[in-house]
N, C-alpha and C positions, 0 to 999 in steps of 0.2 A: 815533473817532466823536464828532462834536459836534452839538449841536442849539440851538436858540434857542428858549426857552419864555417865557410870560408868569406871573409870580406872580399869584394870584388875591387876592381882598380878605382872605382868612384865611390868606394866606402859603403856599398850597399850589402845588406846582409838578406838573405832569404829566410824567411820564418817558416819552418816546416808545417806542412798541412796539418798534422795531428795536432801541433801547438796552436795554430791558428783556429782550428776548430774548437778546441778546449776554451780559447780565450773569445770565441765568437767573433773573429775578426773576418771581414770580407773584404773583396776588392772595393777600394774606395773608402775604407774605414780609416779613421784617424787615431793616431796615436801619441801619447805624450813621452818624450825620450829624455831622460834625466841622468847626469853622471853623479854617482855617489863614490867618491874615491876613486879606485880603479874600477869600480862596477858600473854598469850600464842597466837602467831600469826602463823597460819599454811598458806602458801602461795604455790599454785602450781607452779611448774617450767614448762616453756615451753621446749618441746623437742628441742634439738640442731637442729635437721633435718628440724623442722618447720621454724626455723630462717633463714635456709639458702635455703629454696625450691625455686627453679628457679635461684640459684646463678650460678649453673655449667651446661653447656650444654653437654650431652652426644650424640654424633652422632652415635655411635656403641658400644654395650655392649661386653665386651670380652667373648669369648666362655668358657673359664675356669676362672670363677671369683677368685677361690682359687689361682690358678697360677698368675693372674694379682695382686691380693693384695700382694703376696710374692714379685713380682717384683718391685712393688711400694715401699714396705718397704725397700728392698735393696737399691733402688735408693735413698731413703730419707737418709738413714744412711751413704751413701758414703761420704768420707771425702771432704770437700768443699774448694775450693780454696778461700783463702782470701786475 
């Protein structure tokens, strides 16, 4: 699938809807942009959550998720015995 698009004054390019649909790009998606000679390659990045789906089993969600996150971060940054 090809499309001709115009670059705006800020260097932005609009990816046509049909191409975004094929590439499964949505608002907020991330892409990797690389130059290969005079060509530009735009490659969708898979969300990291998708890569790890099913990797962790949660037996019970904490009642206060914010408090849980703070405790995990505190534990993470504790000095480690080496």
